[in-house]
Each structure stands twice: as structure tokens, then as C-alpha cells.
N, C-alpha and C positions, 0 to 999 in steps of 0.2 A: 673213778667215777667223775663225771662232769659236775660242776657247781650248779645247783638249781638256779633258775632265772628269778624265781620268787621264793623267799624264805620268810615265813611268819612265825613268830614265837610269842606266846602269851597274849594273843589278841583278845581284848576285853572291851566291852562297850555297854553303857547304860544310857537310858534317856530319862528326862524329867517328866513325870506324869502329873496328874491332877494334884493340886495342893503341894507341889514340890516333892512328891514321892519319887523314889528312884526305881526305875523299871529295868532290871537286867535284861540285856538282849544277847550278848555274846559272852562266853565264859572261858577264858584262858585257853584259846585254841592255837594249836601248832599245825602247820602244814607247809609243804614245799610244792613247787611246780617246776618241772624240767623244761629246758629249752626245746622249742618245737613241739611241745605236747599240748593236749587239750584236757583241761580239768573241768568236770561238770559237777556243779553243786545242786543236789536235790534235797527235798524235805518238805514237810507240810507247811501250809501258809502260817506265817507268824513265827517260824522257827529261827529266823535270823539270817536267812540266805542272802537277801538283798543288802542287809547291813554289812555282812561280811564282804560282799563285792564292793560296796561303796567305800568301805574302809581301805580297800586296796588302791582306790583312787583318791583317798582323803576327802571325798565328798562328805562322808561322815568321819569325824575325827575320833579315833578310838581313845578310851580312857587310859589304856595301858597296852603294852605290847611293842615289839620291834618288828618292823616289816622292811625287808630289803627287796627292791625290784631292780634288776640289773646291778649297777654300781652305786645306787642311791639307797641309803638306809635311814630310817627315821625311828627313833625311840619315842613313842607317843606319850610315855609317862613324863617326859622332860620337855616336850614341845609346848610352849604356851604356859602362862602362869594363870592360875584361877583368879577371877575377879571377885572381890569380896561383895557379898550380897546379891550376886547374879547366878546363884546355883552352880551349875557345872560349866558356865561360860568361861572362856579363856581369853587372855590378852596375849597376842602374838607379837614378838619383837620383829624387827626388820630381818634379822638373821633367820628367825623361825619361818617367816613368810617366804624368804628366798629358798630355804631348804624345801618347804612344801611345794613351791612352784617347780623346782627341779624334779621332785618326787612325782608330782602329777603328770609331768611330761613323759614319764616312763610308760604310761598306759593310755590307751584310747578307750572311750566308753560308748557303747551302743545301748540306748535307752529303750524302754518299752514303747514310748509314745513319740519316737523320732526326734522331737525337739529341733526341727529345722527352722531356720529363719524364714518366716512366711513371705517376706517382701524381697527376698534374694533368690536368684536363679539357682538351679541345682549346682551349676559350676561354681557360682560365688559361695554357696554354702560349703563346698569342699575346699576352696582355696582360702577361705577366711582365716582359719587357724594357722596354716603354714606361712601366710604372708603377714598377718597382723601380729600373731603371737611369736612365731619362730623367726620372723624377719627374713624369710627366704625370698628369692627372686620371683617376682610375680609371674613372669612369662614361663619360667621353669615349673612353678607351682601349677599353672594352668595346663601345661603339657602333661604333667603327672596326673592331674585330675581327670583329664580325658582318658588316660590309660586305665585309671581305676574305674571309671564309668563303663568302659568297655569290659573290664574284668567282671563287673557285677551285672552286665547285660543291659546297661542303660545309656549306651553311647549316643542314642538319638534324642535323649531327653535333657541334654546339657543346658539348654537355654530355657527350659520350662520352669515355672514356679511350682513350689510344693503342692499347692491346691489342685494342680493339673495332673497329679500323679495318684495312683492307687496307694493304699496303705502299705502294701508289700513293696512297691517301688520306692516309697519314701523311706522304708526301713533299709532298703539296699543302698540308698543315698547315704543314710546314716552310717552304714558300714564303710562305704567309700570315704566318708568324712573322717572317720576314726583312723583308717589306714593312711590317710594323707599326712597325718602327723608323724608317721614312721615310728610308732611306739614300740617298746620292748614287748608288750603284751596287750592284747585286745580283750576288753571285758564286755560281756553281754548280759544285760539284765532282762531275762525273760523276753527275748527278742521277737517272739511270735505271739505273745499273749494278747496283744491288742488287734490282731489281724483276723480277717474273715478266714474260715478254714481253707478255702480254695487258694488263698494267697500264701499260706504257710510254706508250701513246698519250695517255692522259688527262693525264699529267704534261707531256709535250711540247706538248699542246694549250694548257695554261695558260701555258707559257713563250712560245709563239707569240702568244697574246693579249697578254702583257706587251710583247712586241716591237712589236706593232702599236700599242699604246698609248704607245710611246716611252720605255719603261723602259730605262735604261742597264744593260747586263748584260755580264759576262764569264763564259764557259761553257767548262769543260773537259769534253769528251765524245768518245766513240767513235762516236756516231751521225752518220756522215758525211753521209748524205742529209739529215738534219735540219739540219746545219750549212749545207748548200747553201741550204736554204729560209729560214733565219732570220738568218744572219750578214750583217753589213755588212763585216766584216773577219775574215779567217782568219789565224791565226799557226800555222805548222808548226814545232814545236820538236823537235830531235833532239840528243842528247848535251849537253843543258843550254843550247843556243843556238837562237835563232830563225834558221832557215835560209831560210825563205820566208814572205812575208806579202803580203796583198792581198785583193781581192774574191774571194768564193767561186768565181766563174766562172773566175778566173785560177788560184788556188792549187789548187782541187779539180778544176775543169774542164779546165785546161790548164797544169799545173805545169811550171816551168822547171828546178827543181832535181832532180837524179837521185835523191837520197834521198827527196824527196817523192813522186816517181813510183813508186818501189819500194814505199813504205809504202801509198799509195793503191791500187796494183794488188793488194796482198795483202789489203787490207780490202774493196775493191769487186769484185774478180774473183778470189776465192780459188782457183778451179779452174785 
């Protein structure tokens, strides 16, 4: 068997609530993601889906757990030292920050709300990371950006500004921007939730094409039918824990957990 491209063990995360109260969000989760596969995370609102995804990119720093993406592994229980009097805040050493920087470069993130630079053209949005962060040749980065724009169906929009695009087009630029960094895995945080219904199909079509091409992806989504079509693995999370996992035909088509059954019935058969 091949080595998984992502391996997470003991992933745990809490946030500080009002008056310093600890609010558990993720509880000791283990999972793997195979190379070239699509993992879809589903579950009710507030279940910890997005926190799990953001932990994979270290946008949210887990309290504990070891995550390896590609060849870069982080033990989050040992990264950063707690700051006295600052709750769960941590102080990161230079070595910690260097490790986290290498770790974050393993994944590209596609957000709900695009997060494009409003004053930069589409082309500049895509080349910013490769040129500024990765120090790659600017001309080569532009050539690759044009190829990516063609791939997502936006070759004619290279010199436009984000406000000149529809929400669906902006999201496709966000996908191209993530791919431009040549990450090991692409992470999607509910990529269609902020779009008008008529724009959803174009974005899902791009993601399907990436899946067909063998791009490793982890996707948080409420689009259950889409998950059935594109996923190799589905994780159903509730109350901060993975309660059911497997192929979409099993988790979505024939769930064994009562909580999964209740959730899917509400989503797929609301009447």
C-alpha cells in the first residue's frame, strides 16, 4: 500500500470563550488522505468541519495532534510555548515559525469568500504567491498563471479586477491561485456556499475536473450530491469527532451511524 499524503493523529482543538471558558471543538481525531484522492468532510453547522480543514493549513493551530502532509510533519503539542497570562496563546520560536511555514506551503486554501486582492488584476492575484512567497521566476509564473486561467475557463479575464467578475468567476480565480503554488493538497472550505445558485455549477465543474486529473483535495461542503459524485472518502463529523467514514456509497448511500442517518435525511429529504 502507498503511504497516505496526509496523516493526522489525535487532532484536538479548543477555543477560548467568554470569561476565558474553554470550548472544545475537535476531539482526538485520526484520519488519512491518499494521494490523488478526494476527501469530503460533511456534518452539521458547528460540528468542527471548518476548524478541521483550517488545522490542516495551520490557519488554526491545534492544541494537540500530529499532522503530516507530504514530507512535512508537525507535532502541535510541542510547537510554540504557552504565554503566561494569555490563555491558550503561544509564543513561537524561529524554528517553530520556519517549520510552520514549510508545513503551510504543502497545501493551498480556497476560501468561501474568495479573498482576492481587490486592487490587483486576476493575473497578479495568481502570481503573487509564486513570485513573492516562493521566489519563482516572474515570467514563468505568469505563463503558468495563464495556463491555469485557461484550465478554469477564465483565459479572457486575466487583466480584469475582481470587482469586474461574478462571484463564481472570483471563486475560480481563487482555485487557480491555490493551484499556482503547486501544493501537495488543495483544501476547499465550502467553496460554493457564498454563491448564487446559478453560479454553483461552474465552480463544481472545475473541482470535478481537478478530481479527474488526480489532484489531491479535501473539501468541506454541504453539497451532498456533489460529494457522492466526486469523493473517494467521506468523513461525517459531529460534535468535533469523526463518527463515520468510508466511501460515499457507504456513508451517504447506506450510513450505519444513527447521527449520520438523521443528518442526511434532513439534508436530502427535508419534507
